C-alpha positions in Angstrom: -64.4 96.9 49.5 -62.9 98.8 52.5 -63.5 95.7 54.6 -61.7 93.5 52.0 -58.8 95.9 51.9 -58.3 95.5 55.6 -58.2 91.7 55.3 -54.8 90.5 56.4 -55.3 86.6 56.3 -57.1 84.5 53.8 -57.3 80.6 54.0 -59.4 78.8 51.3 -57.5 75.5 51.4 -59.0 72.1 51.2 -62.3 73.2 49.6 -61.9 71.6 46.2 -62.3 75.0 44.5 -61.9 75.1 40.8 -61.1 77.8 38.3 -58.5 80.5 38.5 -57.3 82.7 41.3 -58.7 86.3 41.3 -56.4 88.9 39.8 -57.0 91.4 42.5 -56.7 90.7 46.2 -56.6 93.1 49.2 -53.4 95.0 49.3 -53.0 94.4 53.1 -53.1 90.6 52.8 -50.3 89.1 54.8 -51.2 85.4 54.8 -52.7 83.4 52.1 -53.4 79.6 51.7 -55.1 78.1 48.7 -53.5 74.6 48.8 -55.4 71.3 48.4 -57.8 72.7 45.8 -58.3 72.0 42.1 -57.4 75.5 40.9 -55.8 76.1 37.5 -54.2 78.8 35.4 -51.4 81.2 36.2 -51.0 82.6 39.7 -51.6 86.4 39.6 -48.5 88.5 40.1 -49.7 90.1 43.3 -50.0 86.6 44.9 -46.5 85.4 43.9 -45.1 87.0 47.0 -46.4 84.1 49.1 -44.4 80.9 49.6 -45.0 77.7 47.6 -46.8 76.1 50.4 -49.6 78.7 49.8 -50.5 76.9 46.5 -49.1 73.4 46.8 -49.7 70.5 47.3 -52.9 70.2 45.3 -53.7 72.5 42.4 -51.9 70.3 39.9 -53.0 72.6 37.0 -51.9 75.7 38.7 -48.8 77.4 37.2 -46.4 79.5 39.3 -43.9 80.9 36.7 -41.8 82.6 39.3 -41.8 83.1 43.0 -40.5 85.2 45.8 -36.9 85.0 46.9 -36.2 81.6 48.4 -39.2 80.0 46.7 -38.4 76.7 45.1 -41.6 76.1 43.2 -40.3 76.9 39.8 -37.1 74.8 40.3 -39.2 72.0 41.7 -41.5 72.0 38.7 -38.7 72.4 36.1 -36.5 69.8 37.6 -39.0 67.2 38.8 -39.3 65.6 35.4 -35.5 65.2 34.7 -34.8 64.1 38.2 -37.5 61.4 37.8 -35.9 60.4 34.5 -32.5 60.1 36.1 -33.9 58.0 38.9 -35.5 55.7 36.4 -32.3 55.2 34.5 -30.4 54.5 37.6 -32.9 51.8 38.5 -32.8 50.3 35.0 -28.9 50.2 35.0 -28.8 48.8 38.5 -31.2 46.0 37.5 -29.2 45.2 34.4 -25.9 45.0 36.4 -27.6 42.9 39.1 -28.9 40.6 36.4 -25.4 40.2 34.8 -23.9 39.4 38.3 -26.6 36.8 38.9 -26.0 35.2 35.6 -22.2 35.1 36.2 -22.8 33.7 39.7 -25.1 31.0 38.3 -22.5 30.1 35.7 -19.8 29.9 38.3 -21.9 27.8 40.7 -22.7 25.5 37.8 -19.1 25.3 36.9 -18.1 24.3 40.4 -20.7 21.6 40.4 -19.3 20.2 37.1 -15.8 20.4 38.5 -16.8 18.4 41.6 -18.4 15.6 39.7 -16.9 12.1 40.1 -14.1 11.9 37.6 -13.6 9.0 35.2 -11.4 6.1 36.2 -8.3 7.6 34.7 -8.7 10.8 36.7 -8.4 9.7 40.3 -6.6 10.8 43.4 -6.1 9.2 46.7 -6.8 10.9 50.0 -3.7 12.8 51.1 -2.7 11.2 54.4 -2.8 13.4 57.4 0.6 14.8 58.5 1.8 16.6 61.6 1.1 20.3 61.9 4.5 21.1 60.4 3.2 19.8 57.0 0.1 22.0 56.3 -1.7 21.3 53.1 -3.0 24.1 50.9 -5.7 22.0 49.4 -9.2 22.5 50.6 -12.8 21.8 49.5 -13.1 18.1 49.1 -15.4 16.3 51.4 -14.0 13.6 53.6 -10.5 15.0 53.4 -10.0 13.8 49.8 -8.2 16.0 47.3 -10.3 17.8 44.8 -9.6 16.7 41.2 -10.6 19.0 38.3 -11.0 17.2 35.0 -9.6 18.4 31.8 -13.0 18.2 30.1 -14.0 21.1 32.4 -11.2 23.5 31.8 -9.3 22.3 28.7 -10.7 23.0 25.3 -11.6 20.2 23.0 -8.8 18.6 21.1 -10.9 17.8 18.0 -9.0 18.6 14.9 -5.7 19.2 16.9 -2.6 18.6 14.9 -0.4 18.1 18.0 1.4 14.8 18.0 2.5 14.9 21.6 -0.7 13.2 22.9 -1.9 10.0 21.2 -5.5 10.1 20.0 -6.7 7.8 22.8 -5.3 9.8 25.6 -7.1 12.5 27.6 -5.9 15.2 29.9 -6.7 14.7 33.5 -6.3 17.8 35.6 -6.3 21.6 35.2 -2.5 21.5 35.3 -2.4 18.7 32.8 -1.1 16.2 35.4 -2.5 12.7 35.1 -2.0 10.8 38.4 -2.7 7.0 38.2 -5.2 5.2 40.3 -2.8 4.3 43.1 -0.8 7.5 43.3 -1.1 9.9 46.2 -1.3 13.0 44.1 -3.5 16.1 44.6 -3.5 19.5 42.9 -2.7 22.9 44.4 -2.2 26.2 42.4 0.7 27.2 44.6 3.5 28.5 42.4 3.5 27.0 39.0 3.5 28.5 35.5 0.2 29.6 34.0 -0.9 28.4 30.5 -3.8 28.7 28.3 -6.1 25.8 27.6 -4.3 25.2 24.3 -1.0 24.8 26.1 -2.5 22.4 28.6 -4.1 20.3 25.9 -0.7 19.9 24.2 1.3 18.8 27.2 1.2 15.3 28.6 2.9 14.0 31.8 1.9 10.7 33.4 2.9 8.8 36.4 3.3 5.0 36.8 1.5 3.1 39.6 4.8 3.0 41.5 8.4 4.0 41.0 10.5 1.0 40.3 13.5 2.6 38.6 16.8 4.0 40.1 16.7 6.9 42.5 20.1 8.7 42.8 20.9 11.4 45.4 23.7 13.9 44.9 24.6 14.1 48.6 24.1 12.1 51.7 21.6 14.5 53.3 18.6 12.5 52.1 18.0 8.7 52.2 15.0 7.5 50.3 13.8 4.6 48.3 11.8 4.9 45.1 8.9 3.1 46.8 8.9 5.6 49.6 8.9 8.5 47.2 6.1 7.0 45.1 3.8 6.7 48.1 4.6 10.1 49.5 1.6 12.5 49.5 2.1 15.2 47.0 0.6 18.4 45.8 1.1 19.6 42.2 2.7 23.1 42.2 2.7 24.0 38.5 3.1 23.0 34.9 5.4 24.2 32.1 6.4 23.0 28.7 9.0 20.6 30.0 6.9 18.9 32.7 5.0 19.1 36.0 6.3 20.0 39.5 4.9 18.9 42.7 5.7 19.0 46.4 6.3 15.6 48.0 6.0 15.2 51.7 8.4 12.5 53.1 7.7 10.4 56.1 10.1 12.4 58.2 8.2 15.6 57.4 10.8 16.9 54.9 9.5 18.6 51.7 11.0 18.0 48.3 10.1 19.6 44.9 9.9 16.9 42.3 9.8 17.8 38.6 8.4 15.2 36.4 9.9 15.7 32.9 7.6 15.4 29.9 8.2 12.4 27.7 11.0 12.9 25.2 12.7 16.0 26.6 15.3 14.3 28.8 18.8 13.4 27.5 19.9 9.8 27.3 20.7 8.0 30.5 24.5 8.3 30.6 24.5 11.9 29.5 21.6 12.8 31.8 23.4 11.3 34.9 26.7 13.0 33.9 25.1 16.4 33.6 23.1 16.0 36.9 26.3 15.2 38.8 27.8 18.4 37.7 25.2 20.3 39.8 25.9 18.2 42.9 28.2 20.8 44.4 26.1 23.9 43.6 25.3 25.2 47.0 24.5 28.9 47.3 22.0 30.9 49.4 20.4 32.4 46.3 20.3 29.2 44.2 17.9 26.3 44.8 19.9 23.1 45.5 19.5 20.1 43.3 19.2 16.9 45.4 18.9 14.0 43.1 17.2 12.4 40.1 15.2 9.3 39.2 15.6 7.3 36.1 12.6 5.0 35.4 12.2 2.0 33.1 10.0 4.0 30.6 10.5 7.2 28.7 8.1 9.3 30.8 9.6 8.4 34.2 12.4 11.0 34.5 12.4 13.0 37.8 14.5 15.9 39.1 14.5 16.4 42.9 15.4 19.7 44.5 14.8 21.7 47.6 11.3 22.8 48.3 11.1 26.6 48.8 8.2 28.2 50.6 6.2 30.4 50.7 6.2 30.7 46.9 7.4 32.3 43.7 8.0 36.0 43.0 5.1 35.9 40.6 2.7 34.9 43.2 3.7 37.8 45.4 4.1 40.4 42.7 0.9 40.2 40.6 -2.3 38.3 40.4 -3.1 35.2 38.4 -3.7 35.9 34.8 -4.9 32.7 33.0 -8.4 31.4 33.3 -7.3 27.9 34.5 -5.2 29.6 37.3 -8.0 31.9 38.3 -10.7 29.2 38.4 -8.5 26.7 40.1 -7.4 29.3 42.7 -11.0 30.1 43.5 -11.9 26.3 43.8 -8.9 25.1 45.8 -7.4 27.9 47.9 -8.6 30.9 49.9 -5.7 33.1 48.5 -6.3 33.5 44.8 -3.9 35.9 43.0 -1.2 37.8 44.8 -0.2 36.5 48.2 -0.3 38.8 51.1 0.2 42.6 51.0 2.2 44.3 48.2 6.0 44.0 48.5 7.7 47.1 49.9 10.4 48.8 47.9 13.0 47.5 50.4 11.8 44.0 49.8 11.8 44.4 46.0 15.3 45.8 46.0 16.6 43.0 48.2 15.0 40.4 45.8 16.7 42.1 42.8 20.1 41.9 44.6 19.5 38.3 45.7 18.7 37.2 42.1 21.6 39.0 40.7 23.9 37.4 43.3 22.6 34.0 42.4 23.0 34.5 38.7 26.5 35.9 39.3 27.4 32.7 41.1 26.0 30.5 38.2 27.7 32.6 35.5 31.2 33.0 37.1 31.6 30.3 39.7 29.9 27.5 37.8 30.0 28.8 34.2 26.3 27.9 33.7 23.7 30.1 32.1 20.3 29.7 33.6 18.3 29.6 30.3 14.8 29.8 31.7 14.8 32.8 34.0 11.4 34.2 34.8 9.4 35.3 37.9 7.9 31.8 38.5 11.5 30.5 38.7 12.5 33.1 41.4 11.4 31.5 44.7 11.1 33.4 47.9 12.4 31.6 51.0 11.1 32.0 54.5 9.7 35.1 56.3 12.5 37.3 55.1 11.7 36.4 51.4 15.3 35.6 50.4 15.2 35.1 46.7 16.6 31.9 45.1 16.7 31.0 41.4 15.4 27.6 40.4 15.4 25.3 37.3 18.9 26.4 36.2 19.8 22.8 35.5 17.0 22.0 33.0 18.8 23.1 29.8 21.7 20.8 30.7 19.5 17.8 31.3 17.2 18.1 28.3 17.7 17.3 24.7 18.3 20.1 22.2 14.7 19.9 21.2 13.6 20.3 24.8 15.9 23.3 25.2 14.5 24.9 22.0 10.9 24.5 23.3 12.0 25.9 26.6 13.4 29.0 25.0 10.2 29.5 23.0 8.1 29.0 26.1 10.0 31.7 27.9 9.6 34.0 24.9 5.8 33.7 25.1 6.0 35.1 28.6 8.0 38.1 27.5 11.5 37.2 28.8 13.1 36.1 25.6 16.0 38.2 24.4 15.8 39.6 20.8 18.8 37.7 19.6 17.0 34.4 20.5 14.0 35.4 18.3 16.1 36.4 15.3 17.6 33.0 14.7 16.1 29.5 13.9 18.6 27.9 16.3 18.7 30.0 19.4 21.5 29.3 21.9 21.3 30.0 25.6 23.9 32.5 26.8 24.9 34.6 29.8 23.6 37.7 27.9 20.2 36.2 27.3 20.0 35.6 31.1 20.8 39.3 31.7 18.0 40.3 29.3 15.5 38.1 31.2 16.8 39.6 34.5 16.1 43.1 33.1 12.5 42.1 32.5 12.2 40.8 36.1 13.5 44.2 37.3 10.7 45.9 35.3 8.2 43.5 36.9 9.5 44.5 40.4 9.3 48.2 39.5 5.9 48.2 37.8 4.0 45.3 39.5 3.0 44.1 36.1 3.5 40.7 34.5 6.0 40.4 31.6 3.3 38.7 29.6 0.8 41.5 30.0 -0.3 43.4 26.8 -0.6 47.0 27.8 -3.1 49.2 25.9 -1.4 51.7 23.6 -1.8 53.5 20.4 -3.4 51.1 17.9 -2.5 47.6 19.1 -1.3 46.9 22.7 2.4 46.8 23.5 4.3 44.5 25.9 5.8 45.5 29.2 9.3 46.4 27.9 8.1 48.6 25.0 5.6 50.3 27.3 8.4 51.2 29.8 10.7 52.4 27.0 8.0 54.5 25.6 7.2 56.2 28.9 10.9 56.8 29.6 11.3 58.4 26.1 8.4 60.7 26.9 10.1 61.7 30.2 7.5 60.0 32.3 9.5 57.0 33.6 8.2 57.5 37.1 4.6 56.9 35.9 5.6 53.3 35.3 6.2 52.5 39.0 3.8 50.3 40.8 0.9 52.2 42.4 1.5 50.1 45.5 4.7 52.1 46.0 3.1 55.5 45.7 3.5 56.2 49.4 7.2 55.4 49.3 7.7 57.7 46.4 7.6 60.6 48.9 10.8 59.2 50.3 13.7 60.8 48.3 16.0 57.8 48.9 13.4 55.3 47.8 12.5 57.4 44.7 16.1 57.7 43.8 16.6 54.0 44.2 13.6 53.2 41.9 15.0 55.5 39.2 18.4 53.9 39.5 17.0 50.4 39.2 14.9 51.5 36.2 18.1 52.7 34.5 19.8 49.3 35.3 16.8 47.4 33.9 17.0 49.4 30.6 20.7 48.6 30.3 19.9 44.9 30.6 17.5 45.3 27.7 20.0 46.7 25.3 21.3 44.9 22.2 23.5 42.0 23.0 26.7 43.9 22.1 25.8 46.7 24.5 24.4 44.6 27.3 26.5 44.5 30.4 27.4 41.3 32.2 25.6 40.1 35.4 28.7 41.0 37.5 28.4 44.7 36.6 24.6 44.6 37.2 25.0 42.9 40.6 27.6 45.4 41.7 25.5 48.4 40.6 22.4 47.0 42.4 24.4 46.3 45.5 25.5 49.9 45.7 22.0 51.4 45.7 
């Protein structure tokens, strides 16, 4: 035993020993290794001073209830099982997520293939003729340079059982925007800056084009000289669709762009009154108002065109927030490499300038021309050139359309969140300067929050719209929380933060009841002073 007590090192590893470790070992033992055996039981207390490597790996049935300072054997044994469980769950969740992504990708690829199928005869589009570099086309994706056509059967819900009387039973929609070019027209589609609508809206609206324009084309000044035949063969890209018609960009032979709005059948006034009203807008020339250039009166009811300046790079909506509706999102992915918001987020200086520009344009219409806009929304605020000068468009529509068309126009704007309360409280809403001010207040909220007026924001119980959400946050003393996160860095600038709060106050004044709502002149002056 004396010899054993003097033993300082003992190595019995890799011998396939079984059984338990001895309860007594030499007191002078300094090194011990029993790994790679088949030992079992509890490690004696006098051996627990040795590190974990003295017993493991191997000895799967050996229990080390506690160890010397720094030993991780107990933690390893106690945590190994839950760690393995966590790893398994992570793998399972990852596989499920990957499977969902693959399914969505497969559906999307299938959808693209369906969209690129050869359309029926009534859904055709000529190849857009090549133009000089000054006329870039935003349409891409069709082999051989042809324009890609998306059929209504792909993106528009079935009309079975529809009670709408706008489209006759034998007619079908032809494109995601609802535009139906004829066999010989040079029309293609591009999701540049138009209004977004649900499939139900698209299925209810019908705008068609004749094989060629053979009616009367009138211009309001002598800056443009063009025949109906030249306009009918001009390559064009559809810009957007609304309740009153379809807009497209026409490229003239001299390289000039025009925006052509094709009015839906039945919304335009009678010929004499239409021409009389159109001529009233001939002298409207203002840097913040889109100029009306002319109109076309065709031989049939669905051939009424309004020609105006083409403004690029796009609408305020396309710079401020991403696309919302499914047709817009899908079409953007199919036809352009810039789905959703264009370019980087607008800076605070740019947003404030846009607000002042729009107010200046409205002030001109209200006081110099005595004309309410009537359909003011972010898609009708167009940004011009690299400096993004804001110009209001479509101000003439309510004067050129029938009362029924104007009513539908008002209801359409209401769906998007711009309709003033007094228009909703009456069966016969009338356009007014004060309703323009309300819509402008909503646009100010969009500039501040980066959110769309049509968004439903989660709240207590059911969701609330943009105006109610902002009012609620302001009432809680958290108005600054409404500001667009893209402006977070500029919030550190006292001048910028002060300006945002002042614009928020102006926006809320625009949303007051009609009797308390200020005029656009006051709003314009207050914005200009910031």
